[in-house]
C-alpha positions as CSV (number, residue, x, y, z in Angstrom):
1,X,0.0,0.0,0.0
2,X,1.4,3.4,-1.0
3,X,0.9,6.4,1.3
4,X,1.3,10.1,1.0
5,X,3.0,12.0,3.8
6,X,1.1,15.1,4.8
7,X,2.6,17.9,6.9
8,X,-0.8,18.5,8.3
9,X,-4.0,16.6,7.7
10,X,-6.1,19.1,5.8
11,X,-8.3,16.9,3.6
12,X,-10.5,15.9,6.5
13,X,-10.9,17.8,9.8
14,X,-10.8,15.2,12.6
15,X,-12.3,15.7,16.1
16,X,-9.9,15.7,19.0
17,X,-11.2,12.5,20.5
18,X,-13.1,9.5,19.3
19,X,-15.4,6.9,20.9
20,X,-13.7,3.7,22.2
21,X,-14.3,1.3,19.4
22,X,-15.5,-1.6,21.5
23,X,-18.8,-0.9,23.3
24,X,-19.3,-4.4,24.7
25,X,-16.1,-6.5,24.8
26,X,-16.0,-10.3,24.7
27,X,-14.5,-10.4,28.2
28,X,-17.2,-8.3,29.8
29,X,-19.5,-9.5,32.5
30,X,-23.2,-10.0,31.7
31,X,-26.5,-10.3,33.6
32,X,-28.0,-13.8,32.9
33,X,-31.3,-15.5,33.4
34,X,-32.0,-19.1,32.6
35,X,-35.2,-19.5,30.6
36,X,-37.1,-21.9,32.8
37,X,-39.9,-19.3,32.5
38,X,-40.4,-15.8,31.0
39,X,-37.7,-13.4,32.2
40,X,-40.2,-10.6,32.8
41,X,-43.8,-9.5,32.9
42,X,-44.6,-8.2,30.4
43,X,-42.5,-10.5,28.3
44,X,-40.6,-7.7,26.5
45,X,-39.7,-5.7,29.6
46,X,-36.3,-7.4,30.1
47,X,-35.1,-5.8,26.9
48,X,-35.5,-2.3,28.1
49,X,-32.8,0.0,29.6
50,X,-34.8,0.6,32.8
51,X,-35.4,-3.1,33.6
52,X,-34.2,-4.1,37.0
53,X,-31.8,-7.1,36.5
54,X,-30.2,-7.0,39.9
55,X,-31.7,-10.3,40.7
56,X,-30.1,-12.0,37.7
57,X,-26.8,-13.9,37.9
58,X,-23.6,-12.3,36.8
59,X,-21.0,-14.1,34.6
60,X,-18.2,-13.4,32.3
61,X,-18.7,-13.8,28.5
62,X,-18.2,-17.0,26.5
63,X,-21.2,-19.0,27.5
64,X,-21.2,-22.6,26.4
65,X,-22.4,-26.1,27.0
66,X,-20.4,-29.2,26.3
67,X,-18.0,-27.8,23.8
68,X,-14.2,-28.2,24.1
69,X,-11.8,-25.4,24.8
70,X,-14.2,-23.0,26.4
71,X,-14.4,-23.2,30.2
72,X,-17.1,-20.9,31.3
73,X,-19.7,-23.6,32.1
74,X,-22.6,-21.4,33.2
75,X,-25.0,-23.3,30.9
76,X,-24.0,-26.9,31.9
77,X,-27.6,-27.6,33.1
78,X,-29.3,-26.3,30.0
79,X,-29.9,-29.7,28.2
80,X,-33.2,-31.3,29.3
81,X,-34.0,-28.3,31.5
82,X,-34.5,-25.1,29.5
83,X,-34.4,-23.9,25.9
84,X,-33.2,-20.4,26.3
85,X,-31.0,-18.0,28.3
86,X,-31.4,-14.3,28.5
87,X,-28.4,-11.9,28.6
88,X,-28.1,-8.1,29.4
89,X,-25.1,-5.9,29.2
90,X,-25.1,-2.2,29.9
91,X,-22.5,0.1,28.2
92,X,-21.7,3.7,28.0
93,X,-21.6,5.9,24.9
94,X,-19.4,8.9,25.7
95,X,-19.4,10.5,22.2
96,X,-22.6,9.7,20.3
97,X,-21.7,11.8,17.2
98,X,-18.5,9.9,16.6
99,X,-20.2,6.5,16.0
100,X,-20.4,6.0,12.3
101,X,-20.5,2.3,11.9
102,X,-21.9,-0.3,14.3
103,X,-21.3,-4.0,14.2
104,X,-22.4,-7.0,16.3
105,X,-20.0,-9.9,16.3
106,X,-21.2,-13.3,17.6
107,X,-20.3,-16.9,17.8
108,X,-23.5,-18.8,18.6
109,X,-25.3,-22.2,18.7
110,X,-28.2,-22.5,17.7
111,X,-30.2,-19.3,17.4
112,X,-30.7,-15.8,19.0
113,X,-32.5,-12.5,19.0
114,X,-30.6,-9.3,19.8
115,X,-32.0,-6.1,21.0
116,X,-30.5,-2.6,21.4
117,X,-32.2,-0.4,23.9
118,X,-35.4,-2.5,23.6
119,X,-35.6,-2.7,19.8
120,X,-34.8,-5.8,17.9
121,X,-31.7,-5.5,15.7
122,X,-30.8,-9.0,14.6
123,X,-32.0,-12.6,14.8
124,X,-30.9,-16.0,13.6
125,X,-32.7,-19.4,13.7
126,X,-36.2,-17.9,13.6
127,X,-38.5,-16.7,10.8
128,X,-38.4,-12.9,10.4
129,X,-41.8,-12.2,11.8
130,X,-42.1,-15.2,14.2
131,X,-43.0,-14.6,17.8
132,X,-40.2,-15.8,20.0
133,X,-40.9,-16.7,23.7
134,X,-38.8,-18.3,26.3
135,X,-39.8,-21.9,25.3
136,X,-39.5,-21.4,21.5
137,X,-36.9,-23.7,19.9
138,X,-34.5,-22.3,17.3
139,X,-33.8,-24.0,14.0
140,X,-30.7,-26.3,14.4
141,X,-27.6,-24.5,13.1
142,X,-24.6,-25.9,15.0
143,X,-21.6,-23.8,16.0
144,X,-21.1,-20.8,13.6
145,X,-17.5,-20.0,14.8
146,X,-18.2,-16.3,14.2
147,X,-20.4,-14.0,12.3
148,X,-20.3,-10.2,11.9
149,X,-23.6,-8.4,11.5
150,X,-23.6,-4.8,10.4
151,X,-26.0,-2.8,12.6
152,X,-25.1,0.7,11.3
153,X,-28.7,1.2,10.2
154,X,-29.7,0.8,13.9
155,X,-27.1,3.2,15.3
156,X,-29.8,5.8,15.8
157,X,-31.1,3.6,18.7
158,X,-28.0,4.6,20.7
159,X,-28.2,7.4,23.2
160,X,-25.5,9.4,24.9
161,X,-24.8,7.9,28.3
162,X,-26.0,4.4,29.3
163,X,-27.4,1.9,26.8
164,X,-28.2,-1.8,27.0
165,X,-27.5,-4.8,24.6
166,X,-29.9,-7.7,25.3
167,X,-29.6,-11.1,23.7
168,X,-31.8,-14.2,24.1
169,X,-30.0,-17.5,23.1
170,X,-32.2,-20.5,22.1
171,X,-31.3,-24.1,21.7
172,X,-32.9,-26.3,19.0
173,X,-34.4,-28.7,21.5
174,X,-34.3,-29.7,25.1
175,X,-32.2,-32.8,24.1
176,X,-29.6,-30.7,22.2
177,X,-26.5,-31.0,24.4
178,X,-24.6,-28.1,22.8
179,X,-25.2,-24.3,23.0
180,X,-23.0,-21.3,22.9
181,X,-23.0,-17.5,22.9
182,X,-19.9,-15.3,22.6
183,X,-20.7,-11.7,21.7
184,X,-19.4,-8.2,21.4
185,X,-20.6,-4.9,20.1
186,X,-18.1,-2.6,18.3
187,X,-18.3,0.9,16.9
188,X,-16.4,2.2,13.8
189,X,-13.5,-0.3,13.7
190,X,-14.3,-4.0,13.9
191,X,-10.6,-4.7,14.6
192,X,-8.0,-2.7,16.4
193,X,-6.3,-0.3,16.0
194,X,-3.2,-2.1,17.4
195,X,0.5,-2.0,16.7
196,X,2.7,-4.8,15.5
197,X,6.1,-5.4,14.1
198,X,7.6,-2.6,16.1
199,X,11.4,-2.2,15.9
200,X,13.8,0.5,17.0
201,X,13.0,2.6,13.8
202,X,9.6,1.3,12.5
203,X,6.2,0.1,13.4
204,X,2.9,-1.0,11.8
205,X,-0.6,0.1,12.9
206,X,-3.5,-2.1,11.9
207,X,-7.3,-1.7,12.0
208,X,-10.4,-2.9,10.1
209,X,-13.6,-1.3,9.0
210,X,-17.0,-3.0,8.4
211,X,-17.1,-1.5,4.8
212,X,-14.4,-0.6,2.3
213,X,-12.9,2.8,3.2
214,X,-9.8,4.9,2.8
215,X,-6.9,5.0,5.3
216,X,-5.7,7.9,7.4
217,X,-3.2,7.8,10.3
218,X,-2.2,10.9,12.2
219,X,1.2,10.6,13.9
220,X,3.4,12.7,16.2
221,X,5.7,12.6,19.2
222,X,3.0,14.2,21.4
223,X,-0.8,14.0,21.6
224,X,-1.2,17.0,19.2
225,X,0.0,14.7,16.4
226,X,0.8,16.9,13.4
227,X,1.7,14.6,10.5
228,X,-0.4,12.0,8.7
229,X,-0.3,9.1,6.3
230,X,-3.1,8.8,3.7
231,X,-4.1,6.1,1.2
232,X,-7.1,6.8,-1.1
233,X,-7.8,3.3,-2.2
234,X,-10.7,1.6,-0.4
235,X,-10.1,-1.5,1.7
236,X,-11.5,-3.3,4.8
237,X,-8.1,-4.0,6.3
238,X,-5.9,-1.0,7.0
239,X,-2.2,-1.5,7.5
240,X,0.1,1.5,7.8
241,X,3.8,1.3,8.1
242,X,5.8,4.0,9.9
243,X,9.4,4.3,9.0
244,X,12.4,6.4,10.0
245,X,11.4,6.5,13.7
246,X,13.7,7.1,16.6
247,X,14.6,4.4,19.0
248,X,13.1,4.2,22.5
249,X,10.7,7.0,21.7
250,X,6.9,7.4,22.4
251,X,4.8,8.0,19.3
252,X,1.1,9.0,19.4
253,X,-1.3,8.0,16.6
254,X,-4.9,8.2,15.6
255,X,-6.7,6.1,13.0
256,X,-9.4,7.3,10.7
257,X,-11.3,5.9,7.7
258,X,-14.0,7.3,5.3
259,X,-16.2,5.5,2.8
260,X,-17.2,8.9,1.2
261,X,-20.3,9.1,3.3
262,X,-19.1,8.4,6.8
263,X,-15.8,9.2,8.5
264,X,-14.9,7.1,11.6
265,X,-12.1,8.4,13.9
266,X,-10.4,6.5,16.6
267,X,-9.0,7.8,19.9
268,X,-5.4,9.0,20.3
269,X,-3.2,6.1,21.3
270,X,0.6,5.7,21.8
271,X,3.4,3.2,21.6
272,X,7.1,3.2,22.3
273,X,9.7,2.0,19.7
274,X,12.2,-0.6,20.8
275,X,15.7,0.1,22.2
276,X,19.0,-0.4,20.5
277,X,20.6,-1.3,23.8
278,X,20.0,-1.3,27.6
279,X,17.7,-2.9,30.1
280,X,14.3,-4.2,29.0
281,X,11.2,-6.0,30.4
282,X,8.8,-8.3,28.6
283,X,6.0,-10.9,29.2
284,X,5.7,-14.3,27.7
285,X,2.7,-16.6,27.7
286,X,1.0,-19.2,25.6
287,X,-1.9,-21.7,25.1
288,X,-4.6,-19.1,25.6
289,X,-7.4,-18.7,23.0
290,X,-10.4,-20.4,24.6
291,X,-12.5,-17.4,25.7
292,X,-12.3,-18.5,29.3
293,X,-12.4,-16.2,32.4
294,X,-8.8,-17.3,33.1
295,X,-7.7,-16.1,29.7
296,X,-9.3,-12.7,30.4
297,X,-7.7,-12.5,33.8
298,X,-4.2,-13.3,32.4
299,X,-4.8,-10.6,29.7
300,X,-5.3,-8.1,32.4
301,X,-2.3,-9.2,34.4
302,X,-0.2,-8.8,31.2
303,X,-1.5,-5.3,30.6
304,X,-1.0,-4.3,34.3
305,X,2.6,-5.5,34.2
306,X,3.3,-2.8,31.6
307,X,5.9,-4.8,29.5
308,X,7.9,-3.3,26.6
309,X,6.6,-6.2,24.5
310,X,4.8,-9.5,24.7
311,X,5.8,-12.9,23.4
312,X,3.2,-15.6,22.7
313,X,4.5,-19.2,22.4
314,X,1.7,-20.6,20.4
315,X,-1.8,-22.2,20.5
316,X,-3.3,-18.7,20.1
317,X,-6.7,-20.0,19.1
318,X,-8.5,-23.2,20.0
319,X,-9.6,-25.7,18.7
320,X,-8.0,-24.3,15.4
321,X,-7.0,-21.0,14.1
322,X,-9.8,-19.7,11.8
323,X,-10.0,-16.1,10.7
324,X,-13.6,-16.0,12.0
325,X,-12.2,-16.8,15.5
326,X,-9.3,-14.4,15.4
327,X,-11.1,-11.5,17.1
328,X,-13.2,-13.2,19.7
329,X,-10.4,-15.5,20.9
330,X,-7.4,-13.2,20.5
331,X,-7.4,-9.7,19.1
332,X,-10.5,-8.5,21.0
333,X,-9.1,-9.9,24.3
334,X,-5.7,-8.3,24.0
335,X,-6.5,-5.2,22.0
336,X,-6.6,-2.9,25.0
337,X,-2.9,-3.7,25.4
338,X,-2.0,-4.3,21.8
339,X,-2.8,-0.8,20.9
340,X,0.2,0.4,22.8
341,X,2.6,-2.7,23.0
342,X,3.7,-5.0,20.3
343,X,2.9,-8.7,20.6
344,X,5.1,-11.3,18.8
345,X,3.4,-14.6,18.0
346,X,4.7,-18.0,16.9
347,X,2.7,-21.0,15.6
348,X,1.3,-23.6,17.9
349,X,0.0,-27.0,16.7
350,X,-3.7,-25.8,17.1
351,X,-2.8,-22.7,15.0
352,X,-2.1,-25.0,12.0
353,X,-5.1,-27.3,12.0
354,X,-6.6,-25.1,9.3
355,X,-3.3,-24.5,7.6
356,X,-0.9,-21.5,8.1
357,X,-2.9,-19.0,6.1
358,X,-5.2,-17.7,8.9
359,X,-2.2,-16.9,11.1
360,X,-0.3,-15.2,8.3
361,X,-3.5,-13.2,7.3
362,X,-4.1,-12.0,10.9
363,X,-0.7,-11.0,12.2
364,X,2.0,-8.6,11.0
365,X,5.4,-9.8,12.2
366,X,9.0,-9.7,11.1
367,X,10.0,-12.0,8.3
368,X,13.1,-14.2,7.8
369,X,15.6,-13.8,5.0
370,X,15.2,-17.4,3.7
371,X,11.5,-18.0,3.0
372,X,10.5,-14.3,3.3
373,X,7.6,-15.3,5.6
374,X,6.7,-14.9,9.2
375,X,7.0,-18.6,10.1
376,X,10.3,-17.9,11.9
377,X,12.0,-14.6,12.5
378,X,14.2,-12.6,14.8
379,X,14.4,-9.1,16.3
380,X,16.3,-7.1,18.8
381,X,15.3,-5.1,21.8
382,X,17.8,-3.6,24.2
383,X,20.6,-6.0,25.0
384,X,18.5,-9.1,23.8
385,X,18.3,-10.9,20.5
386,X,15.0,-12.8,20.2
387,X,14.6,-15.8,17.8
388,X,11.0,-17.0,17.0
389,X,11.0,-20.5,15.7
390,X,8.5,-22.6,13.8
391,X,8.3,-25.7,16.0
392,X,4.5,-26.4,16.4
393,X,4.5,-30.2,16.8
394,X,6.9,-32.7,15.3
395,X,4.0,-34.7,13.7
396,X,3.2,-31.6,11.6
397,X,6.7,-31.3,10.1
398,X,5.8,-33.2,6.9
399,X,2.9,-30.8,6.2
400,X,5.3,-27.8,6.1
401,X,8.4,-29.0,4.4
402,X,9.7,-25.5,3.6
403,X,9.6,-24.3,7.2
404,X,10.1,-27.1,9.8
405,X,13.1,-27.4,11.9
406,X,15.4,-30.4,11.2
407,X,19.0,-31.2,10.3
408,X,20.1,-28.9,7.5
409,X,16.6,-27.5,6.8
410,X,16.1,-23.9,5.7
411,X,15.1,-22.9,9.3
412,X,18.1,-24.7,10.8
413,X,20.5,-22.9,8.5
414,X,18.8,-19.6,9.1
415,X,19.0,-20.1,12.8
416,X,22.7,-20.8,13.0
417,X,23.5,-17.9,10.7
418,X,21.2,-15.6,12.6
419,X,22.8,-16.5,16.0
420,X,26.3,-16.3,14.5
421,X,25.8,-12.8,13.3
422,X,24.2,-11.1,16.3
423,X,26.3,-9.1,18.7
424,X,23.7,-9.0,21.5
425,X,24.9,-10.3,24.8
426,X,21.6,-12.0,25.6
427,X,20.0,-14.5,23.2
428,X,16.5,-16.0,23.8
429,X,14.7,-18.6,21.7
430,X,10.9,-18.9,21.8
431,X,8.7,-21.5,20.1
432,X,5.8,-23.8,20.9
433,X,6.7,-27.4,21.9
434,X,8.9,-27.6,24.9
435,X,12.6,-28.5,25.0
436,X,11.8,-30.4,28.1
437,X,8.6,-31.2,30.1
438,X,7.3,-33.1,33.0
439,X,3.7,-32.6,31.8
440,X,1.1,-34.2,29.5
441,X,3.2,-33.9,26.4
442,X,6.3,-35.6,27.9
443,X,5.9,-38.8,25.9
444,X,4.8,-37.2,22.6
445,X,6.5,-38.9,19.6
446,X,6.0,-38.7,15.9
447,X,8.7,-41.3,14.9
448,X,9.4,-43.4,17.9
449,X,11.7,-40.9,19.5
450,X,10.3,-38.5,22.1
451,X,9.8,-35.1,20.6
452,X,11.5,-33.4,23.5
453,X,14.6,-35.5,23.0
454,X,14.7,-34.8,19.3
455,X,14.4,-31.2,20.0
456,X,17.2,-31.3,22.5
457,X,19.4,-33.1,20.0
458,X,18.7,-30.4,17.4
459,X,18.8,-27.2,19.5
460,X,21.0,-27.7,22.5
461,X,24.3,-27.9,20.5
462,X,23.2,-24.7,18.6
463,X,22.2,-22.9,21.7
464,X,25.4,-23.8,23.5
465,X,27.6,-22.9,20.5
466,X,26.1,-19.5,20.1
467,X,25.5,-18.6,23.7
468,X,21.7,-18.9,24.0
469,X,20.9,-18.4,27.7
470,X,17.1,-19.1,27.7
471,X,14.5,-21.1,25.8
472,X,10.8,-20.3,26.2
473,X,8.0,-22.6,25.1
474,X,4.4,-23.7,25.8
475,X,2.3,-26.7,24.7
476,X,2.0,-28.1,28.2
477,X,-0.5,-26.0,30.1
478,X,1.6,-25.3,33.2
479,X,4.6,-23.4,34.4
480,X,7.8,-25.4,34.7
481,X,11.5,-24.4,35.0
482,X,14.5,-26.6,34.7
483,X,18.0,-26.7,35.9
484,X,20.4,-25.8,33.0
485,X,20.9,-28.4,30.3
486,X,24.4,-27.9,28.9
487,X,24.3,-24.4,30.3
488,X,20.9,-23.6,28.7
489,X,17.9,-22.8,30.8
490,X,14.4,-23.8,29.6
491,X,11.0,-22.6,30.9
492,X,7.6,-23.9,29.9
493,X,4.9,-21.1,30.2
494,X,1.7,-22.5,28.7
495,X,-0.8,-21.2,31.2
496,X,-2.5,-18.4,29.2
497,X,-6.1,-19.6,29.7
498,X,-6.6,-23.2,28.4
499,X,-7.2,-26.1,30.8
500,X,-4.3,-26.9,33.0
501,X,-2.1,-30.0,32.9
502,X,-0.9,-31.9,35.9
503,X,2.6,-33.4,36.3
504,X,2.9,-36.8,34.5
505,X,6.5,-37.8,35.2
506,X,9.1,-35.6,36.8
507,X,12.1,-34.9,34.6
508,X,15.5,-35.2,36.2
509,X,16.2,-31.5,35.4
510,X,12.9,-30.3,36.8
511,X,13.1,-27.5,39.4
512,X,9.5,-26.4,39.8
513,X,6.2,-27.5,38.2
514,X,3.0,-25.5,38.8
515,X,-0.3,-26.3,37.1
516,X,-1.7,-22.8,37.4
517,X,-2.9,-20.2,34.9
518,X,-0.1,-17.7,34.5
519,X,2.1,-15.5,32.4
520,X,5.8,-14.9,32.9
521,X,7.5,-11.5,33.3
522,X,11.2,-11.2,32.5
523,X,13.5,-8.3,33.0
524,X,17.0,-8.1,31.6
525,X,19.4,-5.6,33.1
526,X,23.1,-5.6,32.3
527,X,24.2,-9.2,33.1
528,X,21.2,-10.2,35.1
529,X,18.0,-11.8,33.9
530,X,15.1,-12.0,36.4
531,X,12.1,-14.2,35.7
532,X,8.9,-14.1,37.7
533,X,5.7,-16.3,37.1
534,X,2.5,-14.3,37.8
535,X,-0.8,-15.9,38.6
536,X,-4.3,-14.7,37.7
537,X,-4.1,-12.1,40.4
538,X,-0.7,-10.8,39.3
539,X,1.0,-12.3,42.3
540,X,4.5,-13.9,41.9
541,X,4.3,-17.6,42.7
542,X,7.8,-18.6,41.4
543,X,11.0,-16.9,40.2
544,X,14.5,-17.6,39.0
545,X,17.6,-15.6,38.1
546,X,20.2,-16.2,35.4
547,X,23.5,-14.4,35.8
548,X,25.4,-14.0,32.5
549,X,28.5,-12.7,34.2
550,X,29.5,-11.8,37.7
551,X,29.5,-8.2,38.7
552,X,32.9,-6.6,39.7
553,X,34.3,-7.8,43.0
554,X,32.5,-6.0,45.9
555,X,31.7,-6.4,49.5
556,X,28.1,-7.5,50.3
557,X,27.2,-6.6,53.9
558,X,25.1,-9.0,55.9
559,X,21.6,-7.8,56.9
560,X,20.8,-7.7,60.6
561,X,17.9,-10.1,60.8
562,X,17.0,-13.4,62.5
563,X,15.3,-15.6,59.9
564,X,12.5,-17.8,60.9
565,X,13.8,-21.3,61.9
566,X,11.4,-24.1,61.7
567,X,10.6,-25.8,65.0
568,X,8.6,-28.7,63.5
569,X,9.8,-31.7,61.5
570,X,9.0,-32.2,57.8
571,X,5.3,-33.1,57.4
572,X,4.7,-34.0,53.7
573,X,6.5,-37.3,53.4
574,X,9.2,-35.8,51.2
575,X,11.3,-33.9,53.6
576,X,9.5,-30.5,53.3
577,X,7.5,-28.4,55.7
578,X,4.4,-27.2,54.0
579,X,3.7,-23.5,54.3
580,X,7.2,-22.4,55.2
581,X,8.5,-19.3,53.6
582,X,11.9,-17.9,52.7
583,X,12.4,-15.4,55.5
584,X,15.8,-13.8,54.6
585,X,16.1,-10.1,54.0
586,X,18.6,-7.7,52.3
587,X,20.2,-7.6,48.9
588,X,20.9,-11.0,47.3
589,X,24.4,-12.0,46.2
590,X,24.3,-13.3,42.6
591,X,25.7,-16.7,41.6
592,X,26.9,-17.9,38.2
593,X,25.0,-20.9,36.7
594,X,26.9,-24.0,35.8
595,X,26.3,-26.5,33.0
596,X,23.7,-28.4,34.9
597,X,22.9,-26.3,38.0
598,X,21.9,-22.8,39.1
599,X,22.4,-21.8,42.7
600,X,20.1,-18.9,42.4
601,X,20.6,-16.1,44.8
602,X,22.4,-16.1,48.2
603,X,21.4,-14.1,51.2
604,X,23.5,-13.4,54.3
605,X,21.8,-12.4,57.6
606,X,23.1,-12.2,61.1
607,X,22.1,-11.3,64.6
608,X,24.0,-11.1,67.9
609,X,24.5,-14.8,68.1
610,X,24.4,-16.4,64.6
611,X,25.3,-16.1,60.9
612,X,22.6,-17.2,58.6
613,X,23.0,-18.1,54.9
614,X,20.0,-18.8,52.6
615,X,20.0,-20.0,49.0
616,X,16.9,-19.0,47.0
617,X,15.7,-20.5,43.7
618,X,18.3,-23.3,43.6
619,X,18.0,-25.6,40.5
620,X,20.0,-28.8,40.6
621,X,19.5,-32.6,40.2
622,X,18.1,-34.3,43.3
623,X,21.3,-36.4,43.6
624,X,23.5,-33.3,43.7
625,X,25.1,-31.6,46.6
626,X,26.1,-28.0,47.3
627,X,29.5,-27.4,48.9
628,X,29.6,-24.1,50.7
629,X,32.9,-22.8,52.2
630,X,33.2,-19.9,54.7
631,X,36.3,-17.9,55.7
632,X,36.4,-16.4,59.2
633,X,38.9,-13.8,60.3
634,X,38.9,-15.4,63.7
635,X,39.9,-18.8,62.6
636,X,42.8,-20.3,60.7
637,X,41.6,-21.6,57.3
638,X,43.0,-24.0,54.7
639,X,44.3,-23.6,51.2
640,X,43.3,-27.1,50.0
641,X,41.2,-30.1,51.0
642,X,43.8,-32.8,50.7
643,X,42.8,-35.7,52.9
644,X,39.1,-35.0,53.1
645,X,38.1,-38.1,51.2
646,X,38.7,-41.8,52.0
647,X,39.5,-43.1,48.5
648,X,36.4,-45.3,48.6
649,X,33.2,-44.8,46.5
650,X,30.9,-44.9,49.5
651,X,28.8,-41.7,49.5
652,X,26.6,-43.0,52.3
653,X,29.6,-43.8,54.4
654,X,31.0,-40.3,53.9
655,X,27.7,-38.5,54.2
656,X,27.8,-37.0,50.7
657,X,29.1,-37.9,47.3
658,X,32.1,-36.1,45.8
659,X,34.3,-36.0,49.0
660,X,37.2,-37.7,47.2
661,X,36.8,-35.3,44.3
662,X,37.1,-32.3,46.6
663,X,40.7,-33.4,47.5
664,X,41.7,-31.8,44.2
665,X,40.3,-28.4,45.3
666,X,42.7,-25.5,45.9
667,X,41.9,-22.0,47.2
668,X,43.6,-18.8,46.1
669,X,43.2,-15.6,48.1
670,X,40.7,-17.5,50.2
671,X,41.2,-19.6,53.3
672,X,38.0,-21.2,54.5
673,X,37.7,-22.7,58.0
674,X,34.1,-24.0,57.6
675,X,32.7,-26.3,54.9
676,X,29.0,-27.0,54.6
677,X,27.5,-29.9,52.6
678,X,23.9,-29.1,51.5
679,X,21.9,-31.9,50.0
680,X,18.5,-32.2,48.3
681,X,17.9,-35.9,48.6
682,X,14.5,-35.4,50.1
683,X,13.8,-31.7,49.8
684,X,11.9,-31.2,46.5
685,X,10.3,-34.4,45.3
686,X,7.7,-33.3,42.7
687,X,4.8,-35.7,43.2
688,X,3.4,-33.4,45.9
689,X,1.1,-32.0,43.3
690,X,1.9,-28.4,43.9
691,X,1.3,-28.1,47.6
692,X,4.7,-26.7,47.9
693,X,6.6,-24.1,50.0
694,X,6.8,-20.5,48.8
695,X,10.5,-20.9,48.0
696,X,12.4,-23.6,46.2
């Protein structure tokens, strides 16, 4: 699409502010009445603005019965009990004159009648003039998976201030065991606007209109805007590319479109371009698109976390990615945040069950230099180089021969070249199926070899060779982190909204497994990466740290504090005390991860009698030990550990494995007088099904 730069937008005079494009959002709460009898007397009263619905139930949108991948089960008792359900949602119109187009988007099964401020505006499953009462069956239709109904001719029913959208959903018979209603009401733009493909010097702004219209985008470095892009050709999907932007700079924008008769104008929004260097923060999540209350809660947590950008590790839409589902299951859910922050998506297996075209048609992402497509790509932000890979599910490889990851494939060659040429100190890979897992997909195999093992064989040598520190994935609907594998950390973060998976078999490298809905917030600052898992309330339930390099030598003072010491024995059968917390205070001392372990962060506290040392977020194999040495100015220390072993392979006899190995240890500029052996032989056995302490 070609655009003309305008110094000032003079062809069309735009108002200062526009009406929010979504009047009723898919994630909003509704008042609901099960149609065991008429919802009101007289029968039409429930449709009116002034009807008192305070006695009705309240529930979040996405109402279904017996259909997979949607978990709001408000209607589970509908079969054999009642034919209809009545819904009301009040909404506010702040700028009545700005509403030019009006559209009702629904996903339903079987039929419905919709009313706006008491007047009927749409129906499906009933004859045009038929009287519909609470016990009237709809014609059988099955799941529609999405329909957009242009209600612009009814926009005159809206009033400034409070309005009401009322919908009655009808099943085809009492014995019909499926029903669904997912609905939203949008004004002017039926998608967006939102930003994507943001870099340090460019960005794209995307929106859609219900009818073909021209494209106008005002842009500026403050809310007064000042410059504009314009394209006269009519289209429904509007994609504007902003070039020659400055790094780490806030830009304001406002979208507008006209079909010659009506001109719709959006509100002024803003985004920030990515950095060329420096600290960053971002959020990653996956396995989300089910229209569940949990998905909506995580969407809010992501928005409230205010990340620079968001990564999605696949399975964006269930049960399969269809363009008719893109808004209700993804874009409408995240648009309040996507209008100001870029989201970077990768394919999951569910996103390919209808082919790759719906994904490619919906999103605007970087492309790679080999295939020229968005199947896999990379980008930079701050000190981090991100690589998005096409690894949906190994069984799907044969369906996409030009894109799959295998020995010597186009993606394999692109990845090695891409990693070899970046100068960024931090390198992160993200894709769908996990490098490792203890969850439901642990034993997935397309060719007799477990998929996770094949992936480890392919990617771990590349990651190690080119200095990748972290691999992020989904597929298993849980949060799991692992001790390093050949120096590479892996995290599964597939808790974006779909049904949770329990632990199946604990992997030897497993450090923590939580089957909770979540997203993962990551900050990268200089040589430290901090990862925090956030639940549906935004609370941190697990965390880890990766130290790329140690800070310059410095003195870390102890904090005056008496940590809580447990007075009761372990009570869960695995050597743990349920409910205990990590009670150390002060600034943590960083540690460097090894090839197969990460000692997390060390805290030193003291009081008048004791010195306390606490290790937080330790990741190591259950058979490993930690050897901690302390130097005291009041005691004579040693410079080596010659003689500490007995020359016999008997760890039980010595109290810990590796004592003979320690005989080879020498100390320079350090003379410890105390040695501590810390074991984990009982401390973190994972079959406790998540009734775990706060700390690892």
